[in-house]
N, CA, C and O atoms as a DFTB+ gen file, in Angstrom:
384 C
 N C O
     1  1       5.036      17.012      15.898
     2  2       4.079      16.603      15.366
     3  2       4.025      16.267      13.506
     4  3       4.020      15.239      12.829
     5  1       3.993      17.659      13.222
     6  2       4.248      17.126      11.060
     7  2       2.941      16.394      11.097
     8  3       2.065      16.293      11.956
     9  1       3.143      15.766       9.501
    10  2       2.330      15.269       9.264
    11  2       1.398      14.474       9.525
    12  3       0.252      14.377       9.086
    13  1       2.339      13.545      10.755
    14  2       0.980      12.879      11.020
    15  2       0.437      12.662      12.271
    16  3       1.215      12.177      13.092
    17  1      -0.586      12.870      12.602
    18  2      -0.651      13.607      13.822
    19  2      -1.711      12.559      15.054
    20  3      -1.871      12.960      16.207
    21  1      -2.221      11.474      14.646
    22  2      -2.083      10.145      15.392
    23  2      -2.973       9.176      14.812
    24  3      -4.074       9.521      14.383
    25  1      -2.776       8.596      14.793
    26  2      -3.304       6.640      14.283
    27  2      -4.868       6.572      14.999
    28  3      -5.383       6.818      16.090
    29  1      -5.298       6.038      13.558
    30  2      -6.847       5.268      13.979
    31  2      -7.253       3.839      14.658
    32  3      -7.960       3.104      13.968
    33  1      -6.775       3.285      16.251
    34  2      -7.564       2.115      16.362
    35  2      -8.999       2.155      16.550
    36  3      -9.942       2.556      17.233
    37  1      -8.679       1.626      15.727
    38  2     -10.607       1.005      16.066
    39  2     -10.628      -0.458      15.661
    40  3      -9.510      -0.877      15.358
    41  1     -11.644      -1.367      15.575
    42  2     -12.155      -2.874      15.853
    43  2     -11.963      -2.655      14.418
    44  3     -10.800      -3.055      14.356
    45  1     -12.143      -2.442      13.671
    46  2     -12.498      -2.427      11.412
    47  2     -11.008      -2.529      11.321
    48  3     -10.409      -3.529      10.923
    49  1     -10.385      -1.262      11.776
    50  2      -8.638      -1.234      11.324
    51  2      -7.912      -2.328      11.809
    52  3      -6.818      -2.683      11.371
    53  1      -8.564      -2.883      12.762
    54  2      -7.421      -3.911      13.781
    55  2      -7.593      -4.946      13.115
    56  3      -6.526      -5.421      12.725
    57  1      -8.848      -5.727      12.695
    58  2      -9.104      -6.817      11.830
    59  2      -8.301      -6.354       9.744
    60  3      -8.004      -7.225       8.927
    61  1      -8.190      -4.891       9.519
    62  2      -7.795      -4.825       8.434
    63  2      -6.506      -4.851       8.127
    64  3      -6.126      -5.250       7.027
    65  1      -5.601      -4.384       9.160
    66  2      -4.755      -4.471       9.912
    67  2      -4.196      -5.863      10.046
    68  3      -2.973      -6.001      10.073
    69  1      -4.725      -6.553      10.103
    70  2      -4.216      -7.882      10.785
    71  2      -4.393      -8.954       8.700
    72  3      -3.559      -9.666       8.140
    73  1      -5.392      -8.655       8.372
    74  2      -5.775      -9.217       7.155
    75  2      -5.244      -9.040       5.381
    76  3      -4.848      -9.826       4.521
    77  1      -5.543      -7.327       5.462
    78  2      -5.017      -6.700       4.336
    79  2      -3.369      -5.939       4.679
    80  3      -2.578      -5.820       3.744
    81  1      -3.033      -5.517       5.943
    82  2      -1.989      -5.343       6.104
    83  2      -2.303      -3.637       5.826
    84  3      -1.545      -3.004       5.091
    85  1      -3.466      -2.992       6.475
    86  2      -3.950      -1.907       6.277
    87  2      -4.062      -0.783       7.286
    88  3      -4.868      -1.233       8.101
    89  1      -3.729       0.350       7.664
    90  2      -3.011       1.168       8.828
    91  2      -3.858       2.609       8.905
    92  3      -3.694       3.110       7.792
    93  1      -4.585       3.393       9.608
    94  2      -5.600       4.875       9.620
    95  2      -4.901       5.293      10.080
    96  3      -4.288       4.423      10.701
    97  1      -4.331       6.594      10.285
    98  2      -3.919       7.768      10.301
    99  2      -4.822       8.696      10.283
   100  3      -5.603       8.713       9.332
   101  1      -4.920       9.608      11.247
   102  2      -4.998      11.084      10.786
   103  2      -4.431      11.757      10.758
   104  3      -3.639      11.976      11.675
   105  1      -4.520      12.541       9.588
   106  2      -2.807      13.786       9.253
   107  2      -3.627      14.810       9.520
   108  3      -4.813      15.036       9.758
   109  1      -2.414      15.451       9.380
   110  2      -2.246      17.091       8.701
   111  2      -3.511      17.315       6.849
   112  3      -3.438      16.619       5.837
   113  1      -4.679      18.769       7.179
   114  2      -5.622      18.733       6.064
   115  2      -4.890      19.015       4.941
   116  3      -5.278      18.573       3.860
   117  1      -3.677      19.822       5.034
   118  2      -3.090      20.548       3.411
   119  2      -1.340      18.891       3.164
   120  3      -0.760      18.911       2.078
   121  1      -1.016      18.140       3.905
   122  2      -0.888      17.359       3.814
   123  2      -0.935      15.979       1.947
   124  3      -2.022      15.475       1.663
   125  1      -0.006      15.746       1.282
   126  2      -0.278      14.920       0.044
   127  2      -0.002      13.759      -0.076
   128  3       1.221      13.730       0.061
   129  1      -0.363      12.738      -0.252
   130  2      -0.637      11.114      -0.299
   131  2       1.800      10.779      -1.175
   132  3       2.203       9.616      -1.157
   133  1       2.397      11.454      -1.500
   134  2       3.471      11.232      -1.130
   135  2       3.879      12.138       0.723
   136  3       4.676      11.549       1.453
   137  1       3.436      13.078       1.068
   138  2       4.332      13.769       2.016
   139  2       3.745      12.676       3.338
   140  3       4.221      12.541       4.465
   141  1       2.761      12.113       2.825
   142  2       2.213      10.976       4.227
   143  2       2.834       9.554       3.609
   144  3       3.156       8.794       4.523
   145  1       2.939       9.325       3.042
   146  2       3.847       7.587       3.007
   147  2       5.450       8.090       3.052
   148  3       6.238       7.274       3.529
   149  1       5.903       9.173       2.661
   150  2       7.700       9.141       3.585
   151  2       7.802       9.644       5.021
   152  3       8.913       9.884       5.493
   153  1       6.508       9.841       5.853
   154  2       6.356      10.470       7.555
   155  2       6.231       8.992       7.680
   156  3       6.943       8.617       8.612
   157  1       5.565       7.946       7.071
   158  2       4.574       6.691       7.980
   159  2       6.227       6.014       7.419
   160  3       6.441       5.016       8.108
   161  1       7.258       6.222       6.541
   162  2       8.018       5.317       6.252
   163  2       9.310       5.463       7.531
   164  3       9.961       4.643       8.179
   165  1       9.255       6.792       7.473
   166  2      10.171       7.247       8.251
   167  2      10.082       7.012       9.976
   168  3      10.950       6.501      10.684
   169  1       9.077       7.423      10.294
   170  2       8.768       6.787      11.881
   171  2       8.783       5.370      12.108
   172  3       9.347       4.859      13.076
   173  1       8.139       4.704      11.182
   174  2       8.087       3.410      11.513
   175  2       8.671       2.366      10.849
   176  3       8.331       1.183      10.829
   177  1       9.522       2.882      10.343
   178  2      10.513       1.775       9.368
   179  2       9.542       0.585       8.902
   180  3       9.315      -0.453       9.523
   181  1       9.085       0.934       7.810
   182  2       7.780       0.273       7.176
   183  2       8.390       0.648       5.785
   184  3       9.202       1.520       5.476
   185  1       7.684      -0.369       4.991
   186  2       7.846       0.632       3.327
   187  2       6.168       0.124       2.573
   188  3       5.698      -0.986       2.319
   189  1       5.703       1.345       2.424
   190  2       4.351       1.157       2.127
   191  2       4.414       1.616       0.582
   192  3       5.139       2.426       0.005
   193  1       2.944       0.440      -0.042
   194  2       2.930       0.039      -1.173
   195  2       1.674       0.932      -1.081
   196  3       2.300       1.950      -1.379
   197  1       0.616       1.313      -0.938
   198  2      -0.515       2.268      -1.266
   199  2      -0.533       3.124      -0.286
   200  3      -0.246       2.671       0.822
   201  1      -0.819       4.371      -0.381
   202  2      -1.903       5.385       0.063
   203  2      -2.620       5.761      -0.706
   204  3      -2.373       6.140      -1.851
   205  1      -4.517       5.648       0.336
   206  2      -5.668       6.381       0.129
   207  2      -6.175       7.627       1.429
   208  3      -6.028       7.583       2.650
   209  1      -6.632       8.390       0.787
   210  2      -6.670       9.406       1.963
   211  2      -8.421      10.152       1.335
   212  3      -8.709      10.288       0.146
   213  1      -9.073      10.416       2.187
   214  2     -10.873      10.694       2.713
   215  2     -10.379      11.691       3.364
   216  3      -9.478      11.675       4.203
   217  1     -11.271      12.981       2.773
   218  2     -11.751      15.064       3.935
   219  2     -12.989      14.635       4.763
   220  3     -14.138      14.552       4.329
   221  1     -12.761      14.495       5.447
   222  2     -14.214      14.854       6.455
   223  2     -14.580      16.012       7.011
   224  3     -13.897      16.556       7.879
   225  1     -15.539      16.429       6.623
   226  2     -15.629      17.675       6.488
   227  2     -16.943      17.711       8.243
   228  3     -17.970      17.053       8.410
   229  1     -16.255      18.785       9.243
   230  2     -17.172      18.778      10.344
   231  2     -18.326      19.216      10.615
   232  3     -18.912      20.225      10.221
   233  1     -18.734      18.115      11.558
   234  2     -20.435      18.487      11.312
   235  2     -20.762      19.709      12.076
   236  3     -19.825      20.224      12.686
   237  1     -22.316      20.451      12.177
   238  2     -22.612      21.684      13.117
   239  2     -23.407      20.576      14.020
   240  3     -23.589      19.360      13.957
   241  1     -23.738      21.515      14.791
   242  2     -23.857      20.717      16.461
   243  2     -24.304      21.588      17.179
   244  3     -23.778      22.701      17.151
   245  1     -25.360      21.333      17.994
   246  2     -26.336      21.886      18.542
   247  2     -27.079      21.302      20.202
   248  3     -27.557      20.181      20.382
   249  1     -27.012      22.144      20.991
   250  2     -27.406      21.311      22.269
   251  2     -28.343      22.541      22.969
   252  3     -28.121      23.739      22.793
   253  1     -29.307      22.053      23.700
   254  2     -30.253      23.216      24.807
   255  2     -29.802      22.915      25.967
   256  3     -29.976      21.827      26.516
   257  1     -29.028      24.107      26.542
   258  2     -28.964      24.254      28.043
   259  2     -29.308      25.260      28.351
   260  3     -30.015      26.074      27.757
   261  1     -28.566      25.310      29.858
   262  2     -30.356      26.531      30.555
   263  2     -29.848      27.985      30.223
   264  3     -30.470      28.848      30.842
   265  1     -28.827      28.464      29.360
   266  2     -28.128      29.461      29.104
   267  2     -29.276      29.271      27.252
   268  3     -28.917      29.819      26.210
   269  1     -30.045      28.746      27.328
   270  2     -30.411      29.006      25.596
   271  2     -29.450      27.629      24.601
   272  3     -28.671      26.781      25.036
   273  1     -29.730      27.783      23.744
   274  2     -29.140      27.064      22.680
   275  2     -27.729      27.385      21.886
   276  3     -27.535      28.122      20.919
   277  1     -26.887      26.631      22.581
   278  2     -25.621      26.411      22.021
   279  2     -25.249      25.671      20.760
   280  3     -25.314      24.449      20.632
   281  1     -24.736      26.786      19.568
   282  2     -24.255      26.104      17.853
   283  2     -22.873      25.945      18.276
   284  3     -22.255      26.484      19.194
   285  1     -22.607      25.293      17.614
   286  2     -21.355      24.764      16.937
   287  2     -20.700      23.494      16.131
   288  3     -21.464      22.528      16.131
   289  1     -19.741      23.322      15.600
   290  2     -19.259      22.443      14.834
   291  2     -17.473      22.012      14.878
   292  3     -16.420      22.633      15.015
   293  1     -17.842      20.748      14.698
   294  2     -16.682      19.151      14.962
   295  2     -15.415      20.199      13.805
   296  3     -15.539      21.040      12.915
   297  1     -14.800      19.826      14.181
   298  2     -13.235      19.890      13.314
   299  2     -13.218      19.308      11.826
   300  3     -13.154      18.102      11.591
   301  1     -13.250      19.797      11.347
   302  2     -12.700      18.760       9.539
   303  2     -11.698      17.971       9.993
   304  3     -11.000      18.361      10.929
   305  1     -11.520      16.935       9.484
   306  2      -9.537      16.524       9.107
   307  2      -9.642      15.652       8.103
   308  3     -10.632      15.636       7.372
   309  1      -8.979      15.119       8.012
   310  2      -8.386      13.852       7.100
   311  2      -7.532      12.991       7.644
   312  3      -6.552      13.372       8.284
   313  1      -7.768      11.977       7.478
   314  2      -7.887      10.183       6.828
   315  2      -7.003       9.951       6.047
   316  3      -6.881      10.654       5.044
   317  1      -6.252       9.018       6.277
   318  2      -4.841       7.849       5.508
   319  2      -4.818       6.935       5.574
   320  3      -4.247       6.359       6.500
   321  1      -5.574       6.198       4.397
   322  2      -5.228       4.573       5.167
   323  2      -3.730       3.968       4.486
   324  3      -3.328       4.085       3.328
   325  1      -3.395       3.615       5.094
   326  2      -1.918       3.355       4.708
   327  2      -1.864       1.624       4.284
   328  3      -2.418       0.719       4.909
   329  1      -0.928       1.480       2.893
   330  2      -1.319      -0.050       2.856
   331  2       0.059      -0.103       2.268
   332  3       0.627       0.397       1.297
   333  1       0.583      -1.488       3.950
   334  2       2.068      -1.639       3.686
   335  2       2.562      -3.291       2.771
   336  3       1.896      -4.315       2.615
   337  1       3.972      -2.952       2.321
   338  2       4.453      -4.307       1.603
   339  2       4.685      -5.073       2.202
   340  3       4.768      -5.004       3.428
   341  1       4.944      -6.489       1.216
   342  2       5.202      -7.633       2.113
   343  2       4.274      -8.014       3.478
   344  3       3.078      -7.968       3.767
   345  1       5.818      -8.510       4.300
   346  2       5.561      -8.766       6.022
   347  2       5.803      -7.398       7.110
   348  3       5.980      -7.452       8.327
   349  1       5.759      -6.488       6.449
   350  2       6.256      -5.123       7.541
   351  2       4.892      -4.955       7.816
   352  3       3.968      -4.890       7.006
   353  1       4.845      -4.868       9.456
   354  2       3.243      -4.430      10.690
   355  2       4.020      -3.234      11.057
   356  3       5.150      -2.776      10.883
   357  1       2.862      -2.917      11.668
   358  2       3.069      -1.897      12.774
   359  2       2.685      -2.009      14.217
   360  3       1.760      -2.821      14.221
   361  1       2.888      -1.661      15.302
   362  2       2.467      -1.914      16.738
   363  2       2.261      -1.468      17.081
   364  3       3.058      -1.353      18.012
   365  1       0.810      -0.161      17.247
   366  2       0.575       0.701      17.809
   367  2       0.603       0.180      19.518
   368  3       0.746       1.174      20.229
   369  1       0.524      -0.852      20.167
   370  2       0.803      -0.854      21.799
   371  2       2.004      -1.167      22.062
   372  3       2.083      -1.959      23.001
   373  1       3.029      -0.846      21.583
   374  2       4.525      -1.408      22.509
   375  2       4.735      -0.074      23.185
   376  3       5.638       0.012      24.018
   377  1       4.183       0.697      22.978
   378  2       4.452       1.961      23.859
   379  2       4.154       1.898      25.489
   380  3       4.820       2.373      26.409
   381  1       3.007       1.197      25.519
   382  2       2.133       1.309      26.608
   383  2       3.074       0.458      27.827
   384  3       2.634       0.332      28.970
């Protein structure tokens, strides 16, 4: 896997991909913007213009069961929003 863990395919990012040429990825929490840019350029063969990152803290979750109250936490993760230069496009659906 390396730096790029998985692409984010949502309705909002699909619209941004069409209009603003911007795509989203869940990336390794220790990766910086330069490493993310290199990974996207190597993996998809495109030119990256800009990279924005967002760190998410995992929420605490609890639920009631027969055994009592179970508590836990969702994982921390990092998102990267990548803007491509020129007429470059990424097609996430080509492998389906």
